N, C-alpha and C positions, 0 to 999 in steps of 0.2 A: 264083394268087398270092400268096397269102399262104401254103402250102402249102412253097413254094420259097423266099418269103420265110426262114424257120424254119428249112429245111434252112442255108442259107446261115447264119444267124447260129448255129448250133450246131455248124456246122465253123468259122466265125472264134473261136468259144471255146473249141476242144477245141485249135485249132491256139495260142490263147494258153495255154492251160492245158498243152501240151506244151513250149512255149517257157519258160515259165515254172520247171517241171519240170529241163529239163534246163539250164538256167541254173542252178538251187539244187543241183544234181550237181557241175556244173563247181565253184561255190566250195565246196562242200563235201570234195571231191579236192584243191582248192588247200589247205585249212584242214587236211586232212588230211596230206599233204606236208609240211607248216611244223611241225606238232608232230612229226612222225617226224623232222626233223630236227634241232629242238629236245633233244629226247629223246636222240640219239643224240649231242649234244655232250653233254649232262649226263652220261653215262655214261661218255665218254670223259675226263672231268672226275675223274669220280673215284679217288681211288687204289687199288692193287691192295694187298690185304692180303699181307704178307710171307709167301715158303712155298707161296700157296694155287698149286693145281696142278704143284707140283713134288714131291711127295710121296703116294704111296698108302697109304693104309691099307691091309695085308691082315688084320690081326687083327679085323677089326671084325665 
């Protein structure tokens, strides 16, 4: 019976570890999405220098 208990304990431990990993991954993904949105807002606030993208230097 002790062998069955150790298998059950190992199964519970693995299940808890899987849940913890899934939760950690979800929190990390949420943080990355938040940082991506913040970076996009910062890039929108940057002024574009005059003339950038309007002329092509063909003598370079």
